[in-house]
C-alpha positions in Angstrom: -54.6 0.2 -16.1 -52.9 3.5 -15.8 -54.6 6.3 -17.6 -52.4 9.2 -18.8 -53.7 12.7 -19.6 -51.7 15.5 -21.1 -52.1 18.3 -18.5 -51.2 20.9 -21.2 -54.7 20.3 -22.5 -56.3 21.3 -19.2 -57.3 24.7 -17.8 -57.3 26.0 -14.2 -54.5 23.7 -13.2 -54.0 23.9 -9.4 -52.2 22.0 -6.7 -53.3 20.9 -3.2 -51.7 18.9 -0.4 -53.4 15.8 1.0 -52.5 13.3 3.7 -54.2 10.0 3.0 -53.8 7.2 5.5 -51.0 4.8 4.5 -49.2 7.3 2.3 -46.1 9.5 2.8 -47.0 12.8 4.3 -47.9 15.8 2.2 -48.8 14.3 -1.1 -49.1 17.0 -3.7 -52.1 16.6 -6.0 -52.1 18.4 -9.4 -55.6 18.9 -10.9 -57.2 20.7 -13.8 -60.4 20.7 -15.9 -61.4 20.4 -19.5 -63.3 22.9 -21.5 -66.3 20.9 -22.6 -70.1 20.9 -22.4 -69.6 18.3 -19.6 -66.3 19.4 -18.0 -64.1 16.8 -16.2 -61.5 17.0 -13.5 -58.3 15.2 -14.2 -55.9 14.8 -11.2 -52.8 12.9 -10.3 -50.2 12.6 -7.6 -47.4 15.0 -8.5 -44.4 13.0 -9.8 -46.6 10.3 -11.5 -48.3 10.2 -14.8 -51.4 8.1 -13.8 -54.4 10.3 -14.1 -57.7 9.9 -12.3 -60.8 11.5 -13.9 -64.2 12.5 -12.6 -66.9 14.7 -14.1 -66.9 18.1 -12.4 -70.6 18.0 -11.7 -70.1 14.7 -9.8 -67.0 16.0 -8.0 -68.8 19.1 -6.8 -71.8 17.1 -5.6 -69.9 14.5 -3.6 -67.2 16.9 -2.2 -69.3 20.0 -1.7 -66.4 21.9 -3.2 -63.8 20.3 -0.9 -61.8 18.5 -3.6 -59.0 17.5 -1.1 -61.4 15.2 0.7 -62.3 13.4 -2.5 -58.6 13.0 -3.5 -57.8 11.6 -0.1 -60.6 9.0 -0.1 -59.7 7.9 -3.6 -56.0 7.5 -2.7 -56.9 5.5 0.4 -59.0 3.1 -1.6 -56.3 3.0 -4.4 -53.8 2.0 -1.7 -56.0 -1.0 -0.7 -55.9 -2.2 -4.3 -52.2 -1.5 -4.6 -51.5 -3.7 -1.5 -53.4 -6.5 -3.1 -51.4 -6.2 -6.3 -48.2 -6.2 -4.2 -49.3 -9.3 -2.3 -49.8 -11.0 -5.7 -46.3 -9.9 -6.8 -47.3 -7.2 -9.3 -47.8 -10.0 -11.9 -49.3 -7.9 -14.8 -47.6 -5.2 -16.8 -50.1 -2.6 -15.7 -49.6 -3.4 -12.0 -45.9 -3.1 -12.6 -46.5 0.4 -13.9 -48.4 1.3 -10.7 -45.6 -0.2 -8.7 -43.0 2.0 -10.5 -45.1 5.1 -10.1 -46.4 4.7 -6.5 -44.0 2.6 -4.5 -42.2 5.7 -3.1 -45.5 7.3 -2.0 -47.4 4.3 -0.4 -46.3 3.1 3.0 
């Protein structure tokens, strides 16, 4: 189900461009972090409200500081799920929300 985070609660908000397979070119990713003992990275495709989240320590470990690679891999996996929901006819309310948010980005 779509998760929504208020980006005004985040710090160090940045943008980067990624080009995941099966997506429109030059997808802009907005991302920022929380100020906590265990900081998290919240990120989303610009123009959507669905927010992905990952602990910073995990993100740094798996990406070696190259966040764009992580964002790209997650979006490629997300696209595979999206295609399954599309084939099923977006039968649930939450899958309809994903359709509404991502149909113009996913090829």
